[in-house]
C-alpha positions in Angstrom: 1.8 -29.6 -13.3 2.0 -26.1 -15.4 3.8 -27.0 -18.9 7.3 -25.4 -19.4 5.6 -22.2 -21.7 3.2 -21.3 -18.4 6.3 -21.9 -16.0 8.3 -19.6 -18.1 6.1 -16.7 -18.0 5.4 -17.5 -13.9 9.6 -17.6 -13.6 9.7 -14.0 -15.8 7.0 -12.1 -13.3 8.4 -13.2 -10.3 11.8 -11.9 -11.3 10.1 -8.8 -12.1 8.4 -8.4 -8.7 11.6 -9.3 -7.2 13.6 -6.8 -8.8 11.1 -4.1 -7.7 11.9 -5.5 -4.3 15.5 -4.8 -4.6 14.5 -0.6 -4.3 13.1 -1.2 -1.4 16.0 -0.9 1.1 17.2 2.1 -0.3 14.0 3.9 -0.4 13.8 3.3 2.9 17.6 4.4 3.5 15.9 7.9 2.2 13.5 8.5 4.8 14.5 10.6 7.6 16.6 8.8 10.6 13.1 9.8 12.9 11.0 7.9 10.9 10.1 4.4 12.8 11.0 1.6 10.6 7.6 -0.3 12.2 5.7 2.9 10.8 7.6 2.5 7.4 6.2 -1.3 7.5 2.8 -0.6 8.7 2.2 2.1 6.4 3.1 0.4 3.0 0.5 -2.2 4.1 -1.8 0.1 4.4 -0.9 2.1 1.2 -1.3 -1.5 -0.5 -3.9 -2.5 0.5 -5.6 0.7 -1.1 -4.1 -0.1 -4.3 -5.3 -3.9 -4.2 -8.9 -3.0 -3.0 -9.0 -1.1 -6.4 -8.0 -3.9 -8.5 -10.5 -6.0 -6.7 -13.1 -3.8 -7.0 -12.7 -4.4 -11.0 -12.6 -8.4 -11.2 -15.1 -11.2 -11.4 -17.2 -11.8 -8.8 -16.2 -14.4 -6.6 -18.6 -17.4 -5.7 -16.6 -20.4 -3.9 -16.1 -20.0 -0.2 -13.7 -17.9 1.0 -10.6 -19.9 2.6 -10.4 -17.5 5.9 -7.9 -19.6 8.0 -5.2 -19.7 5.1 -5.8 -15.5 4.7 -5.8 -14.9 8.0 -2.1 -17.3 8.3 -0.9 -15.1 5.4 -1.8 -11.9 6.3 0.1 -12.8 10.1 3.1 -13.5 8.0 2.6 -10.2 5.5 2.8 -8.4 9.1 5.4 -10.3 10.7 7.9 -9.7 7.8 7.5 -6.3 7.6 7.3 -5.3 11.3 10.8 -8.2 11.7 12.2 -7.0 8.2 12.4 -3.1 8.6 13.6 -3.1 11.9 16.2 -6.0 11.4 17.6 -4.0 8.5 17.4 -0.8 10.4 19.6 -2.4 12.8 22.3 -4.8 10.8 22.4 -2.6 7.7 20.6 -2.9 3.8 23.0 -5.0 3.0 23.6 -7.4 5.5 19.8 -7.0 6.9 18.8 -7.8 3.0 21.0 -11.4 2.5 19.7 -12.5 5.8 16.3 -12.5 5.5 15.9 -12.7 1.6 19.0 -15.4 1.7 17.1 -17.7 4.5 13.6 -17.5 3.0 14.4 -20.3 0.4 15.5 -22.5 3.4 13.2 -21.9 5.5 10.9 -22.8 2.4 12.5 -26.4 1.8 12.7 -27.2 4.8 8.5 -26.3 5.2 7.5 -28.0 2.4 9.8 -31.1 3.6 8.1 -31.2 7.3 5.0 -29.8 6.4 3.8 -31.6 3.1 6.2 -34.6 3.4 7.6 -33.4 -0.2 11.3 -32.5 -0.5 12.0 -30.7 -2.9 14.4 -31.6 -6.5 18.2 -31.6 -5.6 18.9 -29.0 -8.5 16.8 -26.9 -6.6 18.5 -27.3 -3.7 21.6 -26.6 -5.4 20.9 -23.8 -7.0 19.1 -22.5 -3.9 22.3 -22.7 -1.1 24.7 -21.9 -4.4 22.3 -18.5 -4.8 22.0 -17.7 -1.0 25.9 -18.4 -0.5 26.6 -15.6 -3.1 24.5 -13.6 -1.1 25.9 -13.7 1.5 29.1 -12.9 -0.3 27.7 -10.1 -1.6 27.0 -8.9 1.8 30.3 -9.6 3.2 32.3 -7.6 -0.2 30.4 -4.3 0.6 32.6 -4.3 4.2 32.5 -1.5 5.8 28.9 -1.1 5.6 28.3 -4.1 7.9 27.7 -4.4 11.4 26.8 -7.4 13.6 23.8 -7.0 15.6 22.3 -10.0 17.3 18.5 -8.9 17.7 19.0 -7.4 14.1 20.4 -11.3 12.7 17.7 -12.2 14.8 14.6 -10.4 13.3 15.7 -10.5 9.7 15.6 -14.5 10.2 12.1 -14.8 11.3 11.4 -12.1 8.4 12.9 -15.0 6.5 11.1 -17.4 7.7 7.7 -15.2 7.6 8.1 -14.7 4.2 8.3 -18.2 3.4 5.5 -19.7 5.4 3.1 -16.4 3.5 4.5 -17.3 -0.2 3.8 -21.2 0.4 -0.2 -20.7 1.8 -0.2 -17.6 -1.4 0.5 -20.5 -3.6 -2.8 -22.2 -2.2 -5.0 -18.7 -2.1 -3.8 -17.2 -5.7 -5.6 -20.3 -7.8 -8.3 -19.9 -5.2 -9.2 -16.5 -5.1 -7.2 -14.7 -7.9 -4.6 -12.7 -7.4 -6.4 -8.8 -6.7 -8.3 -11.2 -4.2 -6.2 -12.5 -2.6 -3.4 -9.5 -2.4 -6.5 -7.6 -0.7 -7.4 -10.3 2.0 -3.6 -10.8 3.2 -2.4 -6.9 2.9 -5.5 -6.1 4.2 -5.4 -8.0 7.4 -1.7 -7.7 7.5 -2.1 -3.8 8.1 -5.1 -3.9 10.6 -2.9 -6.2 12.6 0.5 -3.8 12.0 -0.9 -0.6 12.9 -1.7 -0.9 16.2 1.9 -3.0 16.7 3.4 0.0 14.8 1.8 2.3 17.3 3.1 -0.1 20.3 6.5 0.1 19.3 7.4 3.1 17.4 5.4 5.8 19.3 3.0 7.9 17.7 3.2 9.0 14.3 5.9 11.7 13.2 6.1 11.4 9.5 7.2 14.6 7.1 6.4 15.6 3.2 9.9 12.9 2.7 8.7 10.6 4.5 5.3 10.1 3.1 6.8 10.4 -0.4 9.3 7.6 0.6 6.0 5.2 2.2 4.0 6.2 -1.3 6.8 4.4 -3.2 7.1 1.3 -0.9 2.9 0.5 -0.9 2.0 1.5 -4.2 5.7 0.7 -6.3 8.0 -1.8 -4.9 4.5 -3.7 -2.6 1.6 -2.8 -4.5 3.1 -3.3 -8.0 5.4 -6.1 -7.1 3.0 -8.4 -5.4 0.5 -8.7 -8.1 3.0 -9.7 -9.9 4.8 -12.3 -7.9 1.1 -13.5 -6.9 0.8 -14.0 -10.6 4.0 -15.6 -11.4 3.0 -18.0 -8.5 0.2 -19.7 -10.6 2.5 -21.2 -12.6 5.2 -22.0 -10.6 6.2 -23.7 -7.4 6.2 -22.0 -4.1 10.2 -22.9 -3.0 10.8 -21.6 -6.8 9.2 -18.4 -6.2 10.9 -18.0 -2.5 14.5 -18.2 -4.4 13.7 -16.0 -7.4 13.0 -13.1 -4.9 17.0 -13.3 -4.8 17.2 -11.2 -7.6 16.2 -8.4 -5.1 20.0 -8.4 -3.4 20.8 -8.6 -7.3 19.0 -5.2 -8.1 20.1 -3.9 -5.2 23.8 -4.7 -6.0 23.0 -3.4 -9.5 21.9 0.1 -8.4 23.7 1.1 -6.1 26.8 0.5 -8.7 25.0 2.4 -11.7 23.0 5.1 -9.6 24.6 5.3 -6.6 28.1 5.3 -7.7 30.0 2.5 -5.1 33.1 0.8 -5.9 32.7 -2.8 -5.0 35.1 -5.4 -3.8 36.0 -8.2 -5.5 33.9 -10.4 -3.4 30.7 -9.0 -3.9 30.9 -9.6 -7.7 31.9 -12.8 -7.1 28.9 -13.3 -4.7 26.7 -11.3 -8.0 27.9 -14.1 -10.0 27.1 -17.1 -7.5 23.7 -15.6 -7.2 23.0 -15.7 -11.1 24.2 -19.2 -11.0 22.1 -20.5 -8.8 19.1 -19.1 -9.8 19.8 -20.5 -13.2 20.0 -23.8 -11.7 16.4 -22.9 -10.0 14.9 -21.9 -13.0 16.1 -25.0 -14.9 15.1 -27.1 -11.9 11.4 -25.6 -12.7 11.7 -26.5 -15.9 12.0 -29.6 -15.8 9.5 -30.5 -13.5 7.3 -28.5 -15.9 8.5 -30.3 -18.9 5.6 -32.7 -20.0 
């Protein structure tokens, strides 16, 4: 069990990661319409892998045995998450797709921990998580005309949430054993190897102009490389389930960017949802700090 100052640092790192993830949907919307979302997901993994390789090059040498099975599982989860998230968002829209993928993640994490680890998250965590998820749904619904219900899109986003939750719980164990740089290199390198052939099979041959490459460079270096480095570092100090719920800071960031940068006008329901997400996150933070108190 960690102490409260370390937990507070972990919470801050994960929230910073969520803020960077909040730029993902907006960045993808700037890519050409003909640019396959499967290639978006695959290429950002390739670029992030290069970023983590540079970090791991200067990291202290690791002498303990590498947990290959867990590394492979985490890499497969990241590959599934990227391919299903970008495809689901393209079919369902940025607002609804992100709300379903990110919102379902904490629920999946709580259920996985209960079933696999046979350890039920505390009641305060469940309360905060459900309030945040409900707030995220209200934010998506409050954005009105941008929503379009697509059964395949919803299914893909739910799959993305499950894959992300599984990755976070496994990554928590990996980062304690290998450190953030090597963990992310192993996970994202294997995910890239899995994703590129699938992107070719599902999205056809790569066709990307300068604008498309600008988008994937930003996604790979900033909203993936830097963000997941922060996330993995934060997981060293907090529980995996709390880390998944704090990722709900992503739609909050996207909402704020839409208002302040893009100039979108939001309905009252969306603002109410924003308040719900923030209130739920405060409850989750409180639960984590209580659990880490001496």
